[in-house]
C-alpha positions in Angstrom: -89.8 64.5 63.1 -93.1 64.3 64.8 -95.8 66.8 65.6 -97.3 67.5 68.9 -99.9 64.8 68.3 -97.5 62.0 67.4 -98.0 62.4 63.7 -94.8 62.5 61.5 -94.1 65.8 60.1 -93.9 65.7 56.3 -93.5 69.5 55.7 -90.2 69.9 57.6 -91.7 73.1 59.1 -93.0 73.6 62.7 -91.3 73.3 66.2 -89.7 70.0 65.6 -88.4 70.7 62.3 -84.5 70.5 62.3 -82.6 72.6 59.5 -79.2 71.8 60.8 -76.8 74.0 58.8 -73.5 72.3 58.7 -71.0 73.5 61.2 -68.3 74.1 58.3 -70.8 76.7 56.8 -71.5 78.4 60.1 -67.6 78.6 60.8 -66.9 80.1 57.3 -69.7 82.5 57.7 -68.5 83.5 61.4 -64.9 84.1 59.9 -66.4 85.9 57.0 -68.3 88.2 59.5 -65.1 88.7 61.6 -63.1 89.6 58.3 -65.8 92.1 57.1 -65.6 93.6 60.6 -61.9 94.3 60.4 -62.7 95.4 56.7 -65.2 98.1 58.1 -62.7 99.1 60.9 -60.0 99.6 58.2 -62.4 101.6 56.0 -63.0 103.8 58.7 -59.4 104.8 58.9 -58.6 105.1 55.2 -59.7 108.4 53.5 -62.1 107.5 50.7 -63.6 110.9 50.4 -67.3 110.7 50.0 -67.2 106.8 49.4 -66.3 106.0 53.2 -70.2 106.0 54.0 -71.2 104.2 50.9 -68.7 101.5 51.6 -69.2 101.1 55.2 -73.1 100.6 54.4 -72.4 98.1 51.7 -70.3 96.0 54.1 -72.9 96.3 56.9 -75.6 95.2 54.3 -73.5 92.0 53.2 -73.0 91.3 57.0 -76.7 91.7 57.7 -77.7 89.4 55.0 -75.4 86.6 56.0 -76.7 86.8 59.4 -80.4 86.8 58.3 -80.0 84.0 55.7 -77.6 81.8 57.7 -78.0 82.2 61.1 -81.6 83.3 61.2 -82.3 80.4 58.6 -84.5 82.7 56.6 -83.9 80.3 53.5 -86.1 77.9 55.3 -88.8 80.3 56.5 -92.5 80.5 55.8 -93.8 82.9 53.4 -95.4 84.8 56.1 -92.0 85.2 57.8 -90.6 86.6 54.8 -93.4 89.2 54.6 -92.6 90.1 58.1 -89.1 90.6 57.5 -89.6 92.5 54.1 -92.2 94.8 55.8 -89.7 95.6 58.5 -87.0 96.4 55.9 -89.1 98.4 53.8 -90.3 100.6 57.0 -86.6 100.9 57.9 -85.9 102.3 54.2 -88.8 104.6 54.5 -87.4 106.0 57.9 -84.0 106.4 56.4 -85.3 108.2 53.3 -87.5 110.4 55.4 -84.5 111.4 57.6 -82.3 112.1 54.6 -85.3 114.4 53.0 -85.3 116.2 56.3 -81.5 116.7 56.4 -81.1 117.7 52.8 -83.7 120.1 52.9 -82.9 122.1 56.1 -81.4 125.2 54.3 -84.2 125.7 51.7 -86.1 128.3 53.8 -83.1 130.8 54.2 -84.1 131.8 57.8 -81.0 132.4 59.6 -80.3 130.3 62.8 -82.9 127.6 61.5 
């Protein structure tokens, strides 16, 4: 590996750094994602009562983590990249939490039609 100035890169980071994930691992992860997509569709048609949404969200979370860690190669990422990804995730959770707080509190005022 070399840097832009011709020096050899010893850190393994940067534009020339190769983090080649073996093709076998990529194929296994791809097949797992396809299988979990089928599982998500199956869960949508099965009546699990109040558990339909939590199960679907759990499957989606596992799929997202696989994509982030394997395909986006976050396991090789710099700490600043992890900070950006974590900040984005926390902001998403904040927005979901605020939305759920709004939805659950709509009937508290007791105003007809509102």
